[in-house]
mmCIF file of the C-alpha atoms, coordinates in Angstrom:
data_MODEL
# 
_entry.id   MODEL 
# 
loop_
_atom_site.group_PDB 
_atom_site.id 
_atom_site.type_symbol 
_atom_site.label_atom_id 
_atom_site.label_alt_id 
_atom_site.label_comp_id 
_atom_site.label_asym_id 
_atom_site.label_entity_id 
_atom_site.label_seq_id 
_atom_site.pdbx_PDB_ins_code 
_atom_site.Cartn_x 
_atom_site.Cartn_y 
_atom_site.Cartn_z 
_atom_site.occupancy 
_atom_site.B_iso_or_equiv 
_atom_site.pdbx_formal_charge 
_atom_site.auth_seq_id 
_atom_site.auth_comp_id 
_atom_site.auth_asym_id 
_atom_site.auth_atom_id 
_atom_site.pdbx_PDB_model_num 
ATOM 1   C CA . UNK A 1 1   ? 5.086   27.830 4.997   1.00 0.00 ? 1   UNK A CA 1 
ATOM 2   C CA . UNK A 1 2   ? 8.023   30.005 4.179   1.00 0.00 ? 2   UNK A CA 1 
ATOM 3   C CA . UNK A 1 3   ? 8.414   32.745 1.611   1.00 0.00 ? 3   UNK A CA 1 
ATOM 4   C CA . UNK A 1 4   ? 11.478  30.885 0.331   1.00 0.00 ? 4   UNK A CA 1 
ATOM 5   C CA . UNK A 1 5   ? 9.062   28.483 -1.419  1.00 0.00 ? 5   UNK A CA 1 
ATOM 6   C CA . UNK A 1 6   ? 7.895   31.215 -3.804  1.00 0.00 ? 6   UNK A CA 1 
ATOM 7   C CA . UNK A 1 7   ? 8.583   30.513 -7.486  1.00 0.00 ? 7   UNK A CA 1 
ATOM 8   C CA . UNK A 1 8   ? 9.185   26.795 -6.831  1.00 0.00 ? 8   UNK A CA 1 
ATOM 9   C CA . UNK A 1 9   ? 7.302   24.058 -8.657  1.00 0.00 ? 9   UNK A CA 1 
ATOM 10  C CA . UNK A 1 10  ? 4.996   22.164 -6.308  1.00 0.00 ? 10  UNK A CA 1 
ATOM 11  C CA . UNK A 1 11  ? 2.887   19.016 -6.681  1.00 0.00 ? 11  UNK A CA 1 
ATOM 12  C CA . UNK A 1 12  ? -0.539  19.039 -5.008  1.00 0.00 ? 12  UNK A CA 1 
ATOM 13  C CA . UNK A 1 13  ? -2.351  15.741 -4.262  1.00 0.00 ? 13  UNK A CA 1 
ATOM 14  C CA . UNK A 1 14  ? -5.934  15.560 -2.973  1.00 0.00 ? 14  UNK A CA 1 
ATOM 15  C CA . UNK A 1 15  ? -6.022  13.226 0.043   1.00 0.00 ? 15  UNK A CA 1 
ATOM 16  C CA . UNK A 1 16  ? -9.457  13.713 1.619   1.00 0.00 ? 16  UNK A CA 1 
ATOM 17  C CA . UNK A 1 17  ? -12.912 13.687 0.051   1.00 0.00 ? 17  UNK A CA 1 
ATOM 18  C CA . UNK A 1 18  ? -15.809 16.160 -0.176  1.00 0.00 ? 18  UNK A CA 1 
ATOM 19  C CA . UNK A 1 19  ? -18.014 15.016 2.706   1.00 0.00 ? 19  UNK A CA 1 
ATOM 20  C CA . UNK A 1 20  ? -18.621 17.736 5.315   1.00 0.00 ? 20  UNK A CA 1 
ATOM 21  C CA . UNK A 1 21  ? -16.318 20.254 3.612   1.00 0.00 ? 21  UNK A CA 1 
ATOM 22  C CA . UNK A 1 22  ? -17.170 23.948 3.640   1.00 0.00 ? 22  UNK A CA 1 
ATOM 23  C CA . UNK A 1 23  ? -18.223 25.328 0.264   1.00 0.00 ? 23  UNK A CA 1 
ATOM 24  C CA . UNK A 1 24  ? -15.421 27.909 0.133   1.00 0.00 ? 24  UNK A CA 1 
ATOM 25  C CA . UNK A 1 25  ? -12.819 25.180 0.623   1.00 0.00 ? 25  UNK A CA 1 
ATOM 26  C CA . UNK A 1 26  ? -14.496 23.041 -2.070  1.00 0.00 ? 26  UNK A CA 1 
ATOM 27  C CA . UNK A 1 27  ? -14.300 25.965 -4.472  1.00 0.00 ? 27  UNK A CA 1 
ATOM 28  C CA . UNK A 1 28  ? -10.632 26.514 -3.640  1.00 0.00 ? 28  UNK A CA 1 
ATOM 29  C CA . UNK A 1 29  ? -9.868  22.834 -4.235  1.00 0.00 ? 29  UNK A CA 1 
ATOM 30  C CA . UNK A 1 30  ? -11.608 23.054 -7.611  1.00 0.00 ? 30  UNK A CA 1 
ATOM 31  C CA . UNK A 1 31  ? -9.509  26.103 -8.502  1.00 0.00 ? 31  UNK A CA 1 
ATOM 32  C CA . UNK A 1 32  ? -6.395  24.124 -7.608  1.00 0.00 ? 32  UNK A CA 1 
ATOM 33  C CA . UNK A 1 33  ? -7.587  21.480 -10.134 1.00 0.00 ? 33  UNK A CA 1 
ATOM 34  C CA . UNK A 1 34  ? -7.872  18.680 -7.576  1.00 0.00 ? 34  UNK A CA 1 
ATOM 35  C CA . UNK A 1 35  ? -11.626 17.963 -7.608  1.00 0.00 ? 35  UNK A CA 1 
ATOM 36  C CA . UNK A 1 36  ? -11.406 14.308 -6.459  1.00 0.00 ? 36  UNK A CA 1 
ATOM 37  C CA . UNK A 1 37  ? -9.363  12.153 -4.121  1.00 0.00 ? 37  UNK A CA 1 
ATOM 38  C CA . UNK A 1 38  ? -6.047  10.943 -5.618  1.00 0.00 ? 38  UNK A CA 1 
ATOM 39  C CA . UNK A 1 39  ? -6.003  13.745 -8.214  1.00 0.00 ? 39  UNK A CA 1 
ATOM 40  C CA . UNK A 1 40  ? -2.696  15.537 -8.668  1.00 0.00 ? 40  UNK A CA 1 
ATOM 41  C CA . UNK A 1 41  ? -1.732  18.860 -10.193 1.00 0.00 ? 41  UNK A CA 1 
ATOM 42  C CA . UNK A 1 42  ? 1.580   20.669 -10.568 1.00 0.00 ? 42  UNK A CA 1 
ATOM 43  C CA . UNK A 1 43  ? 1.771   24.436 -10.028 1.00 0.00 ? 43  UNK A CA 1 
ATOM 44  C CA . UNK A 1 44  ? 4.391   27.151 -9.768  1.00 0.00 ? 44  UNK A CA 1 
ATOM 45  C CA . UNK A 1 45  ? 3.963   28.887 -6.425  1.00 0.00 ? 45  UNK A CA 1 
ATOM 46  C CA . UNK A 1 46  ? 2.844   32.491 -6.300  1.00 0.00 ? 46  UNK A CA 1 
ATOM 47  C CA . UNK A 1 47  ? 1.481   34.391 -3.284  1.00 0.00 ? 47  UNK A CA 1 
ATOM 48  C CA . UNK A 1 48  ? -2.107  33.636 -4.371  1.00 0.00 ? 48  UNK A CA 1 
ATOM 49  C CA . UNK A 1 49  ? -1.391  29.899 -4.659  1.00 0.00 ? 49  UNK A CA 1 
ATOM 50  C CA . UNK A 1 50  ? 0.295   30.020 -1.238  1.00 0.00 ? 50  UNK A CA 1 
ATOM 51  C CA . UNK A 1 51  ? -2.927  31.372 0.238   1.00 0.00 ? 51  UNK A CA 1 
ATOM 52  C CA . UNK A 1 52  ? -4.967  28.670 -1.484  1.00 0.00 ? 52  UNK A CA 1 
ATOM 53  C CA . UNK A 1 53  ? -2.673  25.926 -0.173  1.00 0.00 ? 53  UNK A CA 1 
ATOM 54  C CA . UNK A 1 54  ? -2.832  27.346 3.365   1.00 0.00 ? 54  UNK A CA 1 
ATOM 55  C CA . UNK A 1 55  ? -6.622  27.371 3.209   1.00 0.00 ? 55  UNK A CA 1 
ATOM 56  C CA . UNK A 1 56  ? -6.893  23.759 1.996   1.00 0.00 ? 56  UNK A CA 1 
ATOM 57  C CA . UNK A 1 57  ? -3.988  22.141 3.813   1.00 0.00 ? 57  UNK A CA 1 
ATOM 58  C CA . UNK A 1 58  ? -6.340  19.820 5.760   1.00 0.00 ? 58  UNK A CA 1 
ATOM 59  C CA . UNK A 1 59  ? -7.447  18.144 2.513   1.00 0.00 ? 59  UNK A CA 1 
ATOM 60  C CA . UNK A 1 60  ? -4.251  18.021 0.406   1.00 0.00 ? 60  UNK A CA 1 
ATOM 61  C CA . UNK A 1 61  ? -0.608  16.980 0.522   1.00 0.00 ? 61  UNK A CA 1 
ATOM 62  C CA . UNK A 1 62  ? 1.919   19.140 -1.305  1.00 0.00 ? 62  UNK A CA 1 
ATOM 63  C CA . UNK A 1 63  ? 5.644   19.680 -1.686  1.00 0.00 ? 63  UNK A CA 1 
ATOM 64  C CA . UNK A 1 64  ? 8.466   20.421 -4.104  1.00 0.00 ? 64  UNK A CA 1 
ATOM 65  C CA . UNK A 1 65  ? 8.501   18.034 -7.049  1.00 0.00 ? 65  UNK A CA 1 
ATOM 66  C CA . UNK A 1 66  ? 11.735  16.674 -8.501  1.00 0.00 ? 66  UNK A CA 1 
ATOM 67  C CA . UNK A 1 67  ? 12.525  16.442 -12.211 1.00 0.00 ? 67  UNK A CA 1 
ATOM 68  C CA . UNK A 1 68  ? 12.438  12.643 -12.042 1.00 0.00 ? 68  UNK A CA 1 
ATOM 69  C CA . UNK A 1 69  ? 8.923   12.616 -10.576 1.00 0.00 ? 69  UNK A CA 1 
ATOM 70  C CA . UNK A 1 70  ? 7.796   15.235 -13.091 1.00 0.00 ? 70  UNK A CA 1 
ATOM 71  C CA . UNK A 1 71  ? 8.999   12.982 -15.927 1.00 0.00 ? 71  UNK A CA 1 
ATOM 72  C CA . UNK A 1 72  ? 7.087   10.051 -14.414 1.00 0.00 ? 72  UNK A CA 1 
ATOM 73  C CA . UNK A 1 73  ? 3.871   12.117 -14.344 1.00 0.00 ? 73  UNK A CA 1 
ATOM 74  C CA . UNK A 1 74  ? 4.402   13.308 -17.924 1.00 0.00 ? 74  UNK A CA 1 
ATOM 75  C CA . UNK A 1 75  ? 4.982   9.740  -19.087 1.00 0.00 ? 75  UNK A CA 1 
ATOM 76  C CA . UNK A 1 76  ? 1.830   8.577  -17.260 1.00 0.00 ? 76  UNK A CA 1 
ATOM 77  C CA . UNK A 1 77  ? -0.225  11.196 -19.103 1.00 0.00 ? 77  UNK A CA 1 
ATOM 78  C CA . UNK A 1 78  ? 1.187   10.029 -22.449 1.00 0.00 ? 78  UNK A CA 1 
ATOM 79  C CA . UNK A 1 79  ? 2.839   13.344 -23.287 1.00 0.00 ? 79  UNK A CA 1 
ATOM 80  C CA . UNK A 1 80  ? 5.908   13.371 -25.527 1.00 0.00 ? 80  UNK A CA 1 
ATOM 81  C CA . UNK A 1 81  ? 8.903   14.347 -23.396 1.00 0.00 ? 81  UNK A CA 1 
ATOM 82  C CA . UNK A 1 82  ? 11.360  14.890 -26.225 1.00 0.00 ? 82  UNK A CA 1 
ATOM 83  C CA . UNK A 1 83  ? 15.083  14.285 -26.158 1.00 0.00 ? 83  UNK A CA 1 
ATOM 84  C CA . UNK A 1 84  ? 17.648  15.771 -23.835 1.00 0.00 ? 84  UNK A CA 1 
ATOM 85  C CA . UNK A 1 85  ? 17.321  17.320 -20.430 1.00 0.00 ? 85  UNK A CA 1 
ATOM 86  C CA . UNK A 1 86  ? 14.637  19.952 -20.084 1.00 0.00 ? 86  UNK A CA 1 
ATOM 87  C CA . UNK A 1 87  ? 14.240  22.329 -17.161 1.00 0.00 ? 87  UNK A CA 1 
ATOM 88  C CA . UNK A 1 88  ? 11.313  21.640 -14.891 1.00 0.00 ? 88  UNK A CA 1 
ATOM 89  C CA . UNK A 1 89  ? 9.595   24.905 -15.899 1.00 0.00 ? 89  UNK A CA 1 
ATOM 90  C CA . UNK A 1 90  ? 9.349   23.786 -19.539 1.00 0.00 ? 90  UNK A CA 1 
ATOM 91  C CA . UNK A 1 91  ? 7.891   20.432 -18.446 1.00 0.00 ? 91  UNK A CA 1 
ATOM 92  C CA . UNK A 1 92  ? 5.354   22.343 -16.338 1.00 0.00 ? 92  UNK A CA 1 
ATOM 93  C CA . UNK A 1 93  ? 3.832   23.898 -19.461 1.00 0.00 ? 93  UNK A CA 1 
ATOM 94  C CA . UNK A 1 94  ? 3.323   20.462 -21.029 1.00 0.00 ? 94  UNK A CA 1 
ATOM 95  C CA . UNK A 1 95  ? 1.703   18.908 -17.993 1.00 0.00 ? 95  UNK A CA 1 
ATOM 96  C CA . UNK A 1 96  ? -0.657  21.804 -17.191 1.00 0.00 ? 96  UNK A CA 1 
ATOM 97  C CA . UNK A 1 97  ? -2.598  21.145 -20.392 1.00 0.00 ? 97  UNK A CA 1 
ATOM 98  C CA . UNK A 1 98  ? -3.555  17.712 -19.017 1.00 0.00 ? 98  UNK A CA 1 
ATOM 99  C CA . UNK A 1 99  ? -4.604  18.429 -15.425 1.00 0.00 ? 99  UNK A CA 1 
ATOM 100 C CA . UNK A 1 100 ? -5.833  16.959 -13.151 1.00 0.00 ? 100 UNK A CA 1 
ATOM 101 C CA . UNK A 1 101 ? -3.696  13.837 -13.248 1.00 0.00 ? 101 UNK A CA 1 
ATOM 102 C CA . UNK A 1 102 ? -5.596  10.823 -11.963 1.00 0.00 ? 102 UNK A CA 1 
ATOM 103 C CA . UNK A 1 103 ? -3.499  8.572  -9.745  1.00 0.00 ? 103 UNK A CA 1 
ATOM 104 C CA . UNK A 1 104 ? -4.074  5.270  -7.969  1.00 0.00 ? 104 UNK A CA 1 
ATOM 105 C CA . UNK A 1 105 ? -4.311  5.115  -4.186  1.00 0.00 ? 105 UNK A CA 1 
ATOM 106 C CA . UNK A 1 106 ? -0.771  4.783  -2.789  1.00 0.00 ? 106 UNK A CA 1 
ATOM 107 C CA . UNK A 1 107 ? 0.732   1.357  -2.277  1.00 0.00 ? 107 UNK A CA 1 
ATOM 108 C CA . UNK A 1 108 ? 0.908   0.628  1.458   1.00 0.00 ? 108 UNK A CA 1 
ATOM 109 C CA . UNK A 1 109 ? -1.648  3.429  1.920   1.00 0.00 ? 109 UNK A CA 1 
ATOM 110 C CA . UNK A 1 110 ? -1.463  6.901  3.378   1.00 0.00 ? 110 UNK A CA 1 
ATOM 111 C CA . UNK A 1 111 ? 0.087   7.176  6.804   1.00 0.00 ? 111 UNK A CA 1 
ATOM 112 C CA . UNK A 1 112 ? -2.980  8.993  8.133   1.00 0.00 ? 112 UNK A CA 1 
ATOM 113 C CA . UNK A 1 113 ? -5.468  11.324 6.482   1.00 0.00 ? 113 UNK A CA 1 
ATOM 114 C CA . UNK A 1 114 ? -6.527  12.886 9.771   1.00 0.00 ? 114 UNK A CA 1 
ATOM 115 C CA . UNK A 1 115 ? -3.157  14.192 10.959  1.00 0.00 ? 115 UNK A CA 1 
ATOM 116 C CA . UNK A 1 116 ? -0.685  16.623 9.484   1.00 0.00 ? 116 UNK A CA 1 
ATOM 117 C CA . UNK A 1 117 ? 2.661   15.529 8.083   1.00 0.00 ? 117 UNK A CA 1 
ATOM 118 C CA . UNK A 1 118 ? 4.573   16.749 11.140  1.00 0.00 ? 118 UNK A CA 1 
ATOM 119 C CA . UNK A 1 119 ? 2.312   14.680 13.409  1.00 0.00 ? 119 UNK A CA 1 
ATOM 120 C CA . UNK A 1 120 ? 2.903   11.509 11.368  1.00 0.00 ? 120 UNK A CA 1 
ATOM 121 C CA . UNK A 1 121 ? 0.087   11.912 8.842   1.00 0.00 ? 121 UNK A CA 1 
ATOM 122 C CA . UNK A 1 122 ? -0.177  12.718 5.151   1.00 0.00 ? 122 UNK A CA 1 
ATOM 123 C CA . UNK A 1 123 ? -1.750  16.189 5.192   1.00 0.00 ? 123 UNK A CA 1 
ATOM 124 C CA . UNK A 1 124 ? -0.207  19.561 4.489   1.00 0.00 ? 124 UNK A CA 1 
ATOM 125 C CA . UNK A 1 125 ? 3.316   20.491 3.455   1.00 0.00 ? 125 UNK A CA 1 
ATOM 126 C CA . UNK A 1 126 ? 5.493   17.407 2.932   1.00 0.00 ? 126 UNK A CA 1 
ATOM 127 C CA . UNK A 1 127 ? 8.555   18.958 1.297   1.00 0.00 ? 127 UNK A CA 1 
ATOM 128 C CA . UNK A 1 128 ? 10.502  16.533 -0.877  1.00 0.00 ? 128 UNK A CA 1 
ATOM 129 C CA . UNK A 1 129 ? 8.609   13.554 0.594   1.00 0.00 ? 129 UNK A CA 1 
ATOM 130 C CA . UNK A 1 130 ? 5.782   14.265 -1.882  1.00 0.00 ? 130 UNK A CA 1 
ATOM 131 C CA . UNK A 1 131 ? 7.965   12.598 -4.534  1.00 0.00 ? 131 UNK A CA 1 
ATOM 132 C CA . UNK A 1 132 ? 7.842   9.283  -2.671  1.00 0.00 ? 132 UNK A CA 1 
ATOM 133 C CA . UNK A 1 133 ? 4.071   9.546  -2.276  1.00 0.00 ? 133 UNK A CA 1 
ATOM 134 C CA . UNK A 1 134 ? 3.552   10.224 -5.980  1.00 0.00 ? 134 UNK A CA 1 
ATOM 135 C CA . UNK A 1 135 ? 5.842   7.347  -6.989  1.00 0.00 ? 135 UNK A CA 1 
ATOM 136 C CA . UNK A 1 136 ? 3.767   5.006  -4.818  1.00 0.00 ? 136 UNK A CA 1 
ATOM 137 C CA . UNK A 1 137 ? 0.608   6.277  -6.552  1.00 0.00 ? 137 UNK A CA 1 
ATOM 138 C CA . UNK A 1 138 ? 1.708   5.886  -10.196 1.00 0.00 ? 138 UNK A CA 1 
# 
């Protein structure tokens, strides 16, 4: 991951379960607020979150979230969006009170939960493709 991702808003989706997972990784996943499979949380990246995502990248999918996808998640949680266009940072405050967001398994499934995104799977950093995954899960 690059340092250019710092201060961006990122969606994190838990893809793999708890079986045969080291306890330190389980604790990190709990601190990311993704305790179960198909749970989603939205965070603003800091250096400490970058370290947490690097540690758990074999169990999660994450990437930059768009405003449209953020609005879909807020609507799913039943939070009042209000009128007009709001910046994504203001929507982040509303959604963080209701984490984790429980999602359905994706339509047409994950590509693979044993390979990274660059190898054709659904693990690790996905970039903007996380928006498509979340839309298939809502």
